[in-house]
Structures are given as structure tokens and as C-alpha cells.
N, C-alpha and C positions, 0 to 999 in steps of 0.2 A: 608315680610316673607310669608304672606298668598299667595301672588302672586307667589312667588318662589315655595311654596309647591304645589300650583295648577298646576304650570308648570311641576314640577317633577312628579305629579300624572298623568298629561296628557302624559308625556313621558313614564311612566310605563305602562299606558293603551295602548299606541301605540306599546309598545314592546311585549305585550302578543300575539296579533295575529301573529306577526312575529315569535315568538318562537313556537307557535302552528303549524304554517304552515311549520316549519322546520322538525317537527316530521312526520313519515309516518302515514297515516290514519289507523284506527283500523282494517278496513276490507281489507287493501292491502295485497295481497298474501295469504289470509286465505283460499280461496277455494282449491287451489292446495295443501296447507299444510294439510288441513283436509282430502282431498282425499287420500293423501299419508299415513296419519295416519290410516284411515279406512282400506285401503288395507293391511297395515302392520299388523294391529290387526286381520283382516280376515285371512291372511296367517298364523298367529300364531294359530288362532283358528282351522283352517283346519289341521295344523300339529299336534295339540294336539288331535283332533278327530282321525286322521290317526294313531297316536301312540296308542291310546286306541284300535282301530280296530286291529292293528298288535298284540298287547298284548292279546286281546281276541282270535284272530286266533291261536296264539301259544298255549294258554291255551286249546282251543278246540282240537288242534292237539295232545297235550299230554294226555288229558283226554279221548278223543274219543275211543282209543283202549280198555280201561277198560269197558266203557259203551257198546261198540259193542260186546266185548267178553262175558260179562255177559249175555247180551240179544241176543246172537247169534241165538237162536231159532226163534226170531222175525225179527232181522235185516238182517241176512244172506239170508233168503228167499225173503225178500223185495228187497234187492239190486240185487240179482240174477234175480228176476222177472223183475226189471227195465231194466237190461241189455238184457234179452231175449225179452222184449217188443221193445227195440230199434233195436235189430237185426232182429226180425221177422215182424215188422210193414211194411217194404217195400214189403215183400211177401204177407202179407194180403192185402195191397193196390193194388197190381197187381191182385190178385184174385178178389177183389171188382170191379176193372175196367173191368174184363171179365164177370161181371154180377152175381158173386157169392154173396149171402147175407152176410152182415157184420158178423153176428153170426157164420155162417158156414165157412167163410173165416178165421176168427180168430182161429176156432177149427182146420181147415185143416193145417194152418201154424204151429201150435203147434204140430200136429200129424206128420208132415213131419220132424220136428226137432227131435222128440222122436224116429222116425223110423231110422234116420241117427245115432243117439247116440246108439240105441239098436243094430244096425248092426255092428257098430264099436266095441262096447264092446263084442259082440258075437265073432267077428273075432279075438279078442285079448285074451279074458279070457278063451275061450274053449280050445285052445291048451296050454295056460299057466297052466291050471289045470293039464294037463297031464305031463308037464315038471316040475311041482312043486315037484313031487315025486322023481325027480332025483337031486334035490338041495343038499341033504346031500352028495351024491356021488361026485357032482361037488366041493363042499367045501372041501371034503377030498382030491380030486385030486389037488386042488389049494394049499392045505397045503403041499402036497408032493413036488410040484414045489418050494414053498418057502423054504422047508427044504433042497432041493437040492442046492438052491442058498445060503442058510445059511452055508452049508458045505464049500463053497468057502471063507467064511469070518470068519473062526473059530478063527483067531487071534484077531478079534474084540471082540468076546465073552470072550476069555481068559483075555484080558485087562479089560473088564467089571467085570469079576469075581474077579480079583486082586483088583480092586478099591472097590468092595463090602467088601472083606475081610479086607482091610485096614480101611475102614470106620466103619465096624461093624454094624450089624443090630439086633435089639431086636424084637423077634417075640412075639407079643401080641395077645390078643384075638380079633377075628374078629366077627363083628356083621353083620349078613345077614338079610336084611329086605325082607320079603316075599312080592312079587308083584303079581298082577293078571296075569294069563296066557293070551296068545294071543286070545284064544277062548273065555275066559271070557270078555276080552276087546271088542271083536267083538259083543258078545251077549249083552253087556251093551250099545254099541253105535248104534246097529241096529234100535231100536225104534226111537231114536232121528233123525237118518239119514232118515228113512222113513217118519217121520213127517215133517221134513224140506223139503224133496223132494216134498211131496204132497202139502205143502203150497206154494212152489215155483211155481209149474205148475198151481195151481189154481189161484194164484195172477197174474201170467203171462197171463193166458187166459182172466181174467176180465180186465186187463190193455190193452191188445191188442184189446179186443172188445170195450173198452171205449175210444180208441185213437181218434176217430173222434170228439166225444163230448168234449174231453179234448182240442184238437186243436181249436175247435170253441170257447170254453170258454176263452182260452188264447188270442185269436185274437180279439174277439168281445167285451169282457168285459173291454177292456182298454179304458180309457177316452181320450187318445191321439193317433193320427194315427201313430206317430213316435214310440211309445211304442209297438203298434201292429205289425208294420213292424219289429222291433227289435226282438220281441218274435217269429215271423214267421221265421226270418233268423236263430235265435238260435236253434229252433226246427229242422229246415231242416239241418243245419250244423251238429248238434249232431247226428242226425239219419243217414245222408249220410256218415259222417266220420267213425262212429263206424261200421255201417253195411258194408261199403266198405272195411274197414280194416280187419274185421273178415272174410269176403268172400275171399279177396285176400290172406290173410295168410292161410286160410283153403285150398285153391287151391295149394299154395306153399307147405304146409305140406303134402298134399296128394301126390304131385309129389315126395317129399322126401321119403315118405313111399313106393311108387311104386319102386323107385330106390333101397331102402334098401331091399325090398322083392325080387327083381330080383337078387341082389347081394347075398343075403342069399341063394337063390335057386342055384345060380351058385357055391357057396362055399360048397354046400351039407349040409347046416345047417337044423336042424329040424324046422318044422312049419315056413316057410318063410313069410306066410301071417301074422302070429302073430308078427314077428319082424317088418314088414312094418307098421302094425297097431300101435305098440308101438312107433315107430319113429314118426308117424303122431300125436299121442296124446301128447307125451312128448314134441314135438316141439312147442306146444302152450304155454308152460311155458318157458319164456326166461331164458337163461343161466343155470338154474337149471335142466330143462328137458333134454337138450342134455348131461349134465354131468351125469345124472342118466342113460341115454341110453348107454353112453360109459362104465359106471360101469357094467351094465347088460351084455353088449357084452363081456367085459373083463372077467367077471365071467364065462359066458358060454364057451368062447373060451378056457380059462385056464382049465376049468373043464372037457372039452371033448377032449383035444388034448394031445399028448404025449410030445410035446415040448412047452415050454413057449413062445418062439418066434413065433411059428406058431399060438398059441392060441391068441396072441395079434393082429393078422392080422384083424379080424372083427372090433375090437375097433378102430384100426388105420385107417381102410378104412372109417368107419363112421365119425371119427374126420376130415378126409380130406374132405368128402362130406359136413359136417356141416360148415366147414371153408369157402368153396366156396359158399354155400347157404347163410350164414349169412353176408358175406362181399361183395359178388358180385351180386348174383341173387336177393335176397330180397330188397336191397337198390335200385337197378336199376328198379325194378317193382313198388315198393311203391312210390319212389320219395321223394321229399322234403316235400310234404304235410303231409305224415304220419311219417316222421322221428322224433323220439323223443330222448331226451337226455338219454344216457345209465344210467347216475346217477339217473335220475328220475325213470327209469324203475326198477332199482335195489331197490331204496327206496320204490316204490309202492309194489314191490314183497315182500320185507322184511316186510313192514308195514302190508299189508293185509294178508300175509302168517302167520305172528305172531298172528294176531287176529283170523283168521278163518281156518288156516291150508292149506290143499291142495285146498279146494274150494276158499279160499282167493287168493291163488297164481294164480289160473286160471282166477279169476275175476279182478286181479290187472291191467292188461293192458287195458281191456275195461273201467274200472273205470277211469284210468288215461286219456284215450282218451276223455271220456265224460267231465271230469273236464277241460281238456285243451281246448276243443271246447267252453265250457261255458265261460271260462276265456277270450278267444279271443274276445268274443262278449261283455262281461261285462267290460272288461278292464284289461290288464295284469299289476299287481302291480310292481313297480320299487323298490324291497326290498333292493337291494344293494345300489342304489343311495339314498334311503330314509335314510339309516344309515349315509350317509355323507351330509345330509341336503337338498337333492333334494326332489321334490314332490313325493308322493306315486304313483300317476298316471301321466303319461306324458302329458295328456290332461288337466291338472289342469289350469283353467283360471286365477288363482291368481299367477301363476308362472312368468307371464310377468311383467316387471318393469313398473311403471306408467309413463305416459308421463310428461315431465317437464312443 
């Protein structure tokens, strides 16, 4: 019995290594599995961080208008000064290359801009002040035109009167809220406008004067050469894109203004230089500016002509000119480099126009160009793909599958 138990024990002892050798080693396949788990966890962590970034960005986008609107006295001059610095820095650099000191070149570039703006406003508002006295007579003439057209549709008015009689209307008390007059509104707004204008040009001058030190700090204070090169490319791209766009669009708008002035002179309209200047200035505001120009030409034409069809000729001629300019001339000159999505332009126009009014509408396109140039260098987010599970940025290193 003892011998048989010993033999059985030996058999069980001999079976243990065989059973152990049949199982896979504890470390077999573990490095690949651990690597896959680490990459999966890292991808989930990156997606969580990206989700937080998107939510923060949406929150800032929704809260920013209220902050910028309340602090417009500070933020509007700052943003306008930044745009002026981007636009006028190439001119200051050119003057510095010619040997002009930095302080003087910054001042001269700003004075050139102020001279151009003052000349444009003088050419527009001096004749406009004369024509302003004729606005009541124009409005009365337009009313007569519409009254004559309304006489041809008396049957529509009769049907409307019958519907009102059948429905019945109760005349109640009307509450009229007194509002400040236009002169009072201008008087209240003038000190704020003067303060913002003064702050804008003062900050623009100091920013232009400090552009060389700012570039040196951005380039030399980086710890990595790649970061310095990226900062240099971003600065150059933003400056070149915005300045080239503004200069090109300004030349196109001046050409439109010259054509409008010549056409106004040929049609015998009063103050053709004023109409050309208005066409130039309003064409800087996409979509809204040309619509306002058409409305002004329609008001002037209907208010000064005996026939409504003749009065609509100036507005129709400008509409034809703007259609050719916006769809043929401007895209062919600017090219694909400056082509922007019309939805983004309207969104920026509405967004900044809501915050800062006319000044925001004028600054909307340069701000959009600046942000677009920065995003191109920092990385354009894939927002639509991120909703469906793709990485927020196309260059995400964790987006690739691990090797088996």
C-alpha cells in the first residue's frame, strides 16, 4: 500500500509540470495587450479633454458678446487698435527700411491712415450735409409715387376694409413712450465716441511702435526652435493676409466708387463725388453695405424724378455693378487664398455688429481673417467629425490603430 501510494504520488508529481506547461505563461502577449489598453485609455482621455475644450469654447462664444458689449469702451478700441496695427505695420516696416526711425515711421503710418479717412469723410459728408435738407421733400415725393401706385390697387384696400368691418376692432387707449430725439442721442453718444476714437489711435500708435520688440520677444523667448518658427510664420501669415486683403479690397472699392461717381455724373445726379465715396465706404461692409447703398439710391431717385420707373434706374444700375463686382471681379482678383465662407462672413457680421454696432460690422471681416489665419497655424478643429466620434484635430497621434 505504501509503495502504491508512493507510486501514485510520483505520478501526480510528474503530472504537475505537464499541466503547468500546458497553460500559457503569465507574461505571454501582455506587452501588446497593455499597449493597446494604454492607447485606448489615452484616446478616451484626449476625447474627454477635447469635449471639455469644445464646451468651454461654446460657453465663451455665448458669453463673450455680453462682456464685450458691457466693456465696449475698453474692448472696442483695443480690437480696433490691433486691426490697425496689423494693417499699418507693413507701411511702418517699409518706412523703417528707408531709414526712417521707428518712432517716426509709426507716427507717419498712422497719419497717412488718418489723412485718407479724413479725405474720404470730407468728400462724402460735406455734400451729404447739403442734400440732407432735401430729404423731407424726397420722402414726400416718394409718398406721392406710392400713393399713385396704391390707386391702382384700390380693390385690395376695399377687401381689407371689409375684413376689418367683419372682424370688428375695439379702439383702446394708446400709450406713447417718450424717447430721446436724434439730437439728444447724438449729444449723449459724442463723448463716448470721441473717447473711444482717441483710445484707439493712441493704442494703435504704441502697438505699431512696439511691433519690433513684440516680434523679438515672440521669437527669441521660446525654448524650442520649432515654436519660434511657428510663431514667426503665424505673425507673418496674419499680417500678410489681413493687410493684403484690406489693401486689395480697398482698391476694388475705390474702383467701384469711381465707376459710381462717373455714372452719377452722366445721369445728372447731384454731388457725384459723394455717391462715389458712399459706394466706396459702404462696400467695405459685406452684404449690408450694398443693400444700404441701393436703398439710398432708390430714395434719391424716387424723390427727385417724376416717374417711379425712371427713379429706380440709379438703384438698378448700382445693383448690376455690384453683382458683377461681387461675383466676377472680386473673386478673380482675391483668388482662393482670401475666399471665405459666406456663412462665416454673415455670422461674423451679425455677431460683431450686434456687439459694437457699425464699428463691429466694419471690423468683422478683418477679425475673421485674423482668426482664420491663426487657426490655420494652430490647427483647424474637426467639429463636425468630432460629433461623430472622430478626433477633434486631424493630426491626433492617437487616432491611428496600434500595431498587432
